[in-house]
C-alpha positions in Angstrom: 17.4 -12.5 -0.1 15.7 -12.8 -3.3 11.8 -12.2 -3.6 8.9 -14.2 -3.8 7.5 -13.6 -7.3 4.7 -15.8 -7.7 2.3 -13.5 -5.7 -0.1 -10.9 -6.0 1.4 -7.5 -4.9 -0.2 -4.2 -4.5 1.0 -1.5 -7.1 -1.3 1.1 -5.6 -4.9 2.5 -5.2 -7.1 2.5 -8.2 -6.7 6.4 -8.0 -3.2 6.6 -8.5 -3.4 5.2 -12.3 -4.8 7.1 -15.1 -3.5 8.2 -18.4 -0.1 9.1 -17.5 2.5 6.8 -17.8 3.4 6.1 -14.2 6.8 4.1 -13.1 6.6 1.8 -10.6 9.4 -0.8 -8.9 8.4 -4.0 -7.4 10.5 -7.0 -6.1 13.1 -4.6 -7.8 11.8 -4.8 -11.3 10.9 -1.7 -13.3 7.4 -1.5 -14.5 5.4 1.4 -16.4 1.6 1.3 -15.9 -1.3 3.0 -17.3 -5.1 2.8 -17.8 -6.2 2.2 -21.2 -8.9 3.3 -23.1 -11.2 0.6 -22.0 -10.5 1.2 -18.2 -8.2 -1.5 -17.7 -5.0 -1.0 -15.9 -1.5 -2.1 -17.7 1.6 -3.1 -16.6 4.8 -3.4 -18.6 8.5 -3.9 -18.3 9.9 -0.6 -18.1 12.9 -0.6 -20.7 13.0 -0.5 -24.2 14.7 -3.9 -25.7 16.5 -1.7 -28.0 18.8 0.8 -25.9 17.2 0.2 -22.8 15.7 3.6 -22.0 12.6 3.2 -19.5 9.5 3.3 -21.7 8.0 5.9 -18.8 10.6 8.4 -20.2 8.6 8.1 -23.9 5.1 8.8 -25.0 1.7 7.7 -24.6 -0.1 7.2 -28.3 -3.5 6.1 -27.7 -3.2 2.4 -25.9 0.5 2.1 -26.9 3.8 3.4 -25.4 6.3 5.0 -28.0 9.8 5.0 -26.8 11.4 8.4 -26.2 15.1 7.4 -27.9 14.3 5.9 -31.1 10.4 5.8 -31.3 9.8 2.0 -31.0 6.3 1.5 -30.1 4.6 -1.2 -28.0 1.1 -2.0 -27.1 -0.5 -3.4 -24.0 0.2 -6.7 -24.5 4.0 -6.0 -24.9 4.2 -6.6 -28.4 6.3 -4.1 -30.6 3.9 -2.5 -33.3 6.3 -0.2 -34.9 9.9 0.4 -35.5 10.3 3.6 -37.4 12.5 3.2 -40.6 11.9 -0.3 -41.1 9.0 -2.8 -41.9 10.1 -6.0 -40.1 9.5 -6.2 -36.8 12.0 -8.0 -35.0 10.8 -11.3 -32.8 13.0 -9.9 -29.8 11.3 -6.9 -29.9 9.1 -7.0 -26.8 8.5 -6.0 -23.6 7.3 -8.2 -21.0 3.4 -7.8 -19.9 2.6 -8.3 -16.2 -1.1 -9.8 -15.0 -3.1 -7.1 -13.4 -6.3 -7.6 -11.5 -8.2 -4.7 -9.8 -11.1 -4.7 -7.2 -12.3 -2.8 -3.9 -10.5 0.0 -5.2 -7.0 -1.7 -5.2 -4.7 -2.6 -8.3 -2.7 -5.8 -7.9 0.0 -7.0 -10.0 1.4 -10.8 -10.4 5.1 -10.6 -10.6 5.9 -14.1 -11.5 5.0 -16.9 -13.9 2.1 -15.6 -15.6 0.8 -19.0 -16.1 0.4 -18.9 -12.3 -1.6 -15.8 -11.9 -4.8 -16.9 -10.5 -7.2 -14.1 -9.9 -9.1 -16.1 -7.3 -5.9 -15.9 -5.3 -6.2 -11.9 -4.9 -6.6 -11.0 -1.7 -10.2 -10.6 -0.5 -12.4 -10.3 3.0 -16.0 -11.1 3.1 -16.2 -7.4 5.0 -15.1 -5.5 1.7 -18.9 -6.1 0.7 -20.6 -6.4 3.7 -22.8 -3.2 4.3 -22.3 -3.6 8.3 -18.6 -2.3 7.6 -17.1 0.6 6.0 -13.9 0.4 3.9 -11.5 3.2 3.8 -8.2 3.5 1.8 -5.4 5.3 3.8 -1.9 6.3 2.3 1.4 4.8 1.3 4.1 4.6 3.9 7.6 4.5 2.2 10.1 2.7 4.3 13.8 2.5 4.0 13.7 -1.2 5.4 13.5 -4.6 4.4 10.3 -5.8 3.5 10.4 -8.7 5.9 11.1 -6.8 9.0 8.2 -4.4 8.2 6.1 -7.8 7.4 7.1 -9.3 10.8 6.3 -6.2 12.7 2.8 -6.4 11.5 2.3 -9.8 13.2 3.8 -8.6 16.5 1.6 -7.9 19.4 4.4 -7.4 21.7 6.0 -4.4 20.4 2.8 -2.4 20.6 3.1 -1.4 24.6 6.6 -0.1 23.6 6.4 1.6 20.0 2.8 2.7 20.7 2.2 3.6 24.2 -0.4 6.5 23.5 -1.8 5.2 20.6 -2.2 1.6 19.8 -1.1 0.3 23.1 -0.3 1.1 26.7 1.5 -0.3 29.7 -1.2 -2.9 30.7 -0.2 -5.0 28.1 3.3 -5.5 28.6 3.1 -8.9 30.4 0.0 -10.1 28.7 1.0 -13.5 26.9 0.8 -13.7 23.3 -1.0 -16.9 21.7 0.6 -17.8 18.3 -0.8 -20.4 15.8 1.2 -21.5 12.8 -0.8 -24.7 11.7 -2.6 -23.0 8.8 -1.6 -21.5 5.6 -1.7 -18.0 7.6 0.5 -17.3 10.5 -1.9 -15.8 13.5 -0.7 -14.0 16.9 -3.4 -12.6 19.2 -3.9 -11.7 22.7 -6.9 -10.0 25.1 -6.2 -7.6 27.5 -9.0 -7.7 29.8 -10.4 -4.7 32.5 -7.7 -2.0 31.4 -7.8 1.6 30.4 -8.7 2.2 26.8 -6.0 3.0 24.4 -5.6 6.3 23.0 -7.1 5.3 19.9 -10.3 4.2 21.3 -10.4 7.1 23.7 -10.8 9.3 20.7 -12.6 7.1 18.3 -14.4 4.6 20.3 -15.6 7.4 23.5 -14.7 5.0 25.9 -13.9 6.3 29.4 -14.2 3.4 31.9 -12.2 0.4 31.6 -12.6 -2.1 28.3 -11.4 -5.5 27.1 -9.3 -5.4 24.0 -7.9 -7.6 21.7 -5.3 -7.7 18.9 -5.6 -10.5 16.4 -2.5 -10.4 14.0 -3.2 -12.4 10.5 0.1 -12.5 8.2 -0.8 -13.9 4.6 2.2 -14.8 2.9 4.1 -13.2 1.4 3.6 -9.8 3.1 0.0 -9.0 3.7 -1.2 -8.3 7.4 -4.8 -8.2 8.8 -4.6 -6.5 12.1 -8.0 -7.2 13.6 -8.3 -5.0 17.0 -11.1 -3.4 19.0 -12.4 -2.6 22.5 -15.6 -3.4 24.4 -16.8 -2.0 27.8 -15.3 -4.6 30.4 -18.9 -5.2 32.0 -19.9 -7.1 28.7 -17.3 -9.6 29.3 -17.3 -10.5 25.4 -16.3 -13.8 24.4 -13.6 -14.0 21.8 -15.9 -15.2 19.1 -18.2 -12.3 19.7 -15.9 -9.6 18.6 -18.6 -7.7 16.6 -20.7 -6.6 19.7 -17.6 -4.2 20.5 -15.9 -1.5 18.3 -13.9 -3.5 15.8 -11.3 -2.5 13.0 -9.2 -4.3 10.4 -6.2 -2.5 9.6 -4.9 -4.2 6.4 -1.3 -3.5 5.1 -0.4 -4.3 2.0 3.4 -4.6 2.0 4.8 -4.4 -1.4 8.9 -4.8 -1.6 10.2 -2.1 -3.8 14.2 -3.4 -3.4 15.7 -4.9 -0.5 16.1 -1.5 0.8 13.0 0.1 0.5 9.4 -1.1 0.9 5.9 0.3 0.6 3.1 0.1 2.8 -0.3 0.6 1.3 -2.6 0.5 4.5 -6.7 0.9 4.7 -9.0 -0.1 7.2 -12.2 -1.6 7.7 -14.6 -0.5 10.6 -18.0 -1.9 12.0 -19.0 1.9 13.3 -19.5 5.2 11.8 -20.2 3.6 8.2 -20.2 6.4 5.7 -18.6 9.1 8.1 -15.8 10.7 6.4 -14.9 12.9 9.8 -14.3 9.7 11.7 -12.2 8.3 8.6 -10.1 11.5 8.7 -9.8 11.1 12.6 -8.6 7.5 12.1 -6.3 8.5 9.3 -4.8 11.0 11.8 -4.1 8.7 14.5 -3.0 6.0 12.8 -0.2 8.2 10.4 0.8 8.9 14.0 1.4 5.4 14.9 2.9 4.0 11.8 5.4 6.9 11.8 6.3 5.3 14.9 6.8 2.0 13.4 8.8 3.9 10.6 11.4 5.4 13.0 11.7 1.7 14.5 12.2 -0.3 11.4 14.6 2.1 9.4 16.9 2.3 12.5 17.0 -1.6 12.2 17.5 -1.4 8.6 20.7 0.7 9.3 21.7 -1.4 12.1 21.4 -4.5 9.7 23.9 -3.3 7.6 26.9 -2.4 10.0 29.1 -5.4 11.0 27.7 -7.3 13.9 30.2 -8.8 16.6 27.5 -11.6 17.3 24.4 -13.0 16.0 20.8 -11.6 17.2 19.4 -13.5 19.6 16.0 -14.7 19.6 13.2 -14.7 22.4 9.8 -16.2 23.0 8.0 -13.9 20.9 9.6 -14.7 17.8 8.1 -17.9 17.1 5.7 -16.5 14.7 8.7 -14.5 12.8 10.6 -17.7 13.0 7.9 -19.8 10.9 7.5 -16.7 8.7 11.2 -16.5 7.6 11.0 -20.3 6.9 8.1 -20.4 4.7 9.5 -17.5 2.6 12.5 -19.3 2.2 10.5 -22.2 1.2 8.8 -20.5 -1.1 12.1 -18.7 -2.9 13.5 -22.2 -3.2 10.5 -23.9 -4.6 10.3 -20.7 -7.5 14.1 -20.9 -7.8 14.7 -24.8 -8.0 13.2 -26.9 -11.1 12.7 -30.6 -9.8 13.4 -32.9 -12.4 11.3 -35.8 -10.6 12.9 -39.1 -9.7 15.8 -40.4 -12.0 16.1 -43.1 -14.4 18.5 -45.8 -13.8 20.7 -43.7 -11.3 24.6 -44.1 -11.0 24.0 -42.5 -7.4 22.8 -44.7 -4.7 22.4 -43.8 -1.2 22.9 -46.5 1.2 22.4 -45.0 4.7 
């Protein structure tokens, strides 16, 4: 399946891009990225138009890249500014430049039609700028799996009881109903587990010993950004659903970037309403997240391998698949809209539909 191109994808944390030429692949397209002298991050097609050598194999000269094969040189807009041995610069001697936005320590890149690249559409949350919340960048999880399977996993509360029984879930939630809303632009699945033992994560981070009320809200922003709002509160507080800030509340953010059809990078981080500025707490949470996400990685890579083998029958779908089914349809619709040109109503058509 092709990729959704008209979207902002995470290329990496801001710390990943400096003076060096950095090769990055997103939606199957090879890019070369670097931070220019004015601080902006530049993203260019990583392929010289002459003999197709990746520009990342060349040399940076100021804010230009010199191809390592014959020295053709390109500026940050993709324009060729030098061809050694000749004065004229052919009009076709250019590389594509991709729109880039940087905020909250995250570098975003637009992979589609540059005219559609609206910076206002870059993902954001109010909590990024709220002093009552602490933002912490985690890691980049590399998965040999299709990005749609990775994204679906991040809107699926039901798997937590079985894949993460000692970290993010336990048996108490196995039969608790999952609620799903697909009415808005964001697909949301959620459930509350009332008056049950705390999961391993909140035993360590929240310090809970008695029973808690805990929640999972999975918000999937197309094409592949997941926000998991989860937390716990002492069960004696009997928190209503809209008062979750009174408990220990965490947003796990997953910026799922498709590299190829067989390879996905999940840049993950978290926001929390406790332990602001506490580096030790961040390190403790990172360690727990790494264990949990490695559990996901094992499952998703095994599924991807199984999908490559011949299948004797179609996979089945069960009740918990409502959200993923809607998600897949919306992705198909986005791809069709990008790859099909609507010429509008025909003038004096020779074809007339009568039924």
